[in-house]
Each structure stands twice: as structure tokens, then as C-alpha cells.
C-alpha positions in Angstrom: -5.5 -15.5 3.0 -1.8 -15.2 1.2 -1.1 -12.4 2.5 -2.2 -9.6 5.0 -1.3 -5.6 5.7 -2.1 -3.9 8.7 -1.4 -0.6 9.8 0.9 0.5 7.0 2.7 4.0 7.1 4.5 6.0 4.7 5.8 9.1 4.6 8.8 10.7 1.2 8.6 14.8 1.8 5.3 14.4 3.7 2.7 11.2 4.5 1.3 9.3 2.1 -0.4 6.7 3.8 -1.2 6.7 7.2 -2.3 3.1 9.0 -3.2 1.5 5.5 -4.5 -3.0 6.2 -5.6 -4.8 3.4 -4.9 -8.6 2.9 -4.3 -10.6 -0.5 -6.0 -14.3 -1.4 -4.6 -16.6 -4.3 -5.0 -15.9 -7.0 -5.9 -12.3 -5.9 -4.0 -9.4 -8.0 -4.1 -6.1 -6.2 -2.9 -2.6 -7.3 -1.1 0.5 -5.9 -1.8 4.2 -8.1 -1.1 7.6 -7.0 0.8 10.9 -9.3 3.8 11.1 -10.4 7.1 11.6 -8.6 5.4 10.2 -5.2 7.0 7.0 -4.2 5.1 3.9 -5.1 8.5 2.0 -6.2 
């Protein structure tokens, strides 16, 4: 396993992510999608 994140929370004027967890192995990609203007950057 290359990367493991657990219990990620993020708020930007309102709660965007709540208790998100994922792992990433070498050679895998992950993308985050959502409405424009909610702070994905």
C-alpha cells in the first residue's frame, strides 16, 4: 500500500466530506468529483 487515509473530514461554508477513508496502491489513481465551488482544490 502506497497511501492510506482514514477519517478525513472537510468543511467549506458547510460540511463537504465526513469520515472518508481510502487506500491507494502503486499505479492506481484517484479522482475527486463534485459541484463547482465547493473547495475540491
